[in-house]
C-alpha positions as CSV (number, residue, x, y, z in Angstrom):
1,M,80.8,75.1,90.3
2,A,81.1,78.1,92.0
3,D,80.0,78.4,95.7
4,F,81.1,81.3,97.7
5,Q,80.1,83.1,100.8
6,V,78.5,86.8,100.0
7,V,78.5,89.7,102.6
8,V,75.8,92.1,101.9
9,A,75.9,95.4,103.6
10,D,72.9,98.1,103.7
11,P,74.7,101.4,103.8
12,D,71.4,103.2,105.0
13,S,71.4,101.1,108.2
14,G,74.9,100.2,108.2
15,T,74.1,96.4,108.9
16,T,75.3,93.4,106.7
17,Y,74.1,90.0,105.9
18,Q,75.8,86.8,105.0
19,R,74.0,84.3,102.1
20,D,75.7,81.5,101.1
21,V,75.4,80.9,97.7
22,D,76.2,78.8,94.8
23,G,74.8,77.1,91.4
24,Q,73.5,79.6,89.2
25,D,73.2,82.7,91.3
26,A,77.0,82.3,92.3
27,N,77.9,82.1,88.4
28,R,76.2,86.0,88.1
29,F,78.8,87.3,89.6
30,L,81.6,84.9,88.2
31,G,83.5,87.0,86.0
32,K,82.4,90.6,87.3
33,S,85.1,92.6,88.8
34,I,85.2,95.3,91.7
35,G,83.0,98.5,91.2
36,E,80.6,96.6,88.6
37,D,76.7,95.9,89.4
38,V,75.2,92.1,89.7
39,D,71.6,91.5,90.0
40,G,70.2,91.6,93.5
41,G,68.4,88.1,93.1
42,A,71.4,86.1,93.0
43,V,71.8,87.1,96.8
44,G,68.1,87.2,97.2
45,L,67.1,90.9,96.8
46,D,64.7,90.7,94.3
47,G,64.9,94.3,92.4
48,Y,67.6,95.1,94.0
49,T,70.9,95.9,92.5
50,V,74.4,95.2,94.2
51,E,77.9,96.4,94.0
52,I,81.0,94.1,94.3
53,T,83.4,95.6,96.5
54,G,86.2,93.0,97.7
55,G,86.6,89.4,98.8
56,S,89.1,87.0,99.5
57,D,90.1,83.4,98.3
58,D,90.2,80.5,100.7
59,A,93.6,81.1,102.0
60,G,92.6,84.7,103.0
61,R,94.3,86.4,100.2
62,P,92.7,89.5,99.2
63,M,91.1,90.8,96.0
64,R,92.5,94.4,94.7
65,G,90.9,96.3,92.2
66,D,93.9,97.9,90.9
67,V,95.1,94.1,90.1
68,D,93.8,92.9,86.6
69,G,92.5,89.3,86.2
70,P,91.5,86.6,88.8
71,N,95.0,85.3,89.3
72,L,97.3,85.8,92.1
73,K,99.9,88.5,91.9
74,E,103.0,90.0,94.0
75,V,102.9,93.4,94.0
76,L,104.8,96.0,95.8
77,L,102.6,97.9,98.1
78,D,103.1,100.6,100.8
79,G,99.2,100.3,102.3
80,G,95.9,100.1,101.6
81,V,94.1,96.6,100.9
82,G,96.5,93.8,101.8
83,Y,98.9,95.6,104.0
84,E,99.0,98.0,107.2
85,P,102.8,99.1,107.3
86,S,104.1,99.5,110.6
87,R,105.8,102.9,110.0
88,D,106.3,105.5,107.1
89,G,107.9,104.8,104.4
90,E,107.8,100.8,104.5
91,R,106.8,98.9,101.8
92,K,106.3,94.9,101.1
93,R,105.8,92.4,98.6
94,V,102.6,90.6,99.0
95,T,100.3,88.4,97.5
96,V,96.9,89.2,96.1
97,R,94.1,87.9,93.9
98,G,92.8,90.3,91.1
99,G,89.8,92.1,91.4
100,E,88.0,89.8,88.8
101,V,85.5,87.2,90.2
102,S,86.3,83.7,89.8
103,E,85.9,80.0,91.0
104,A,88.9,80.6,93.6
105,T,86.8,83.4,95.4
106,A,85.8,82.3,99.0
107,Q,84.2,85.2,100.0
108,L,82.5,88.1,98.0
109,N,81.9,91.7,99.7
110,V,78.8,93.5,98.3
111,K,76.8,96.8,99.2
112,V,73.1,97.6,97.9
113,S,73.5,100.0,95.2
114,E,70.0,100.8,94.4
115,Y,66.8,99.5,96.6
116,G,64.1,98.1,95.1
117,E,60.9,97.3,97.0
118,G,60.5,96.4,100.8
119,S,63.2,96.5,103.3
120,V,66.8,94.6,103.0
121,E,65.9,93.5,106.5
122,D,62.7,91.9,105.7
123,L,64.1,90.1,102.4
124,L,67.7,88.7,104.1
125,G,65.9,88.3,107.5
126,E,67.3,88.8,110.5
127,G,70.9,87.0,110.4
128,G,71.0,87.2,106.7
129,D,71.0,83.2,106.8
130,D,68.7,81.2,105.0
131,D,68.1,77.2,104.9
132,E,68.3,76.1,101.3
């Protein structure tokens, strides 16, 4: 069963909230890719819609939207997610995870794309962590 941490960003206020998601709520994210929308009820934002913007696995390898599927892949990068070159023209082969959410995902980054009733701060609380 999937179990991961979701970091919810509120673009209007510039704040982020961390939520631990498991069970049925986590299953709403499985199979979705970076850039897709998910019902916000999975993270406690009923009536909202959130967009997946990225994430990482348990080893800290980042998800990349331009890599298909949920598997690991070695790609030659000259910058962007997963590699920051130290000089112009530098490239490096880096292991990254595909842009699809899977059981191997440890952290998922989302942002609020459509707002519902009430404020995000009221629904998620100050720290964003609920005792379940």
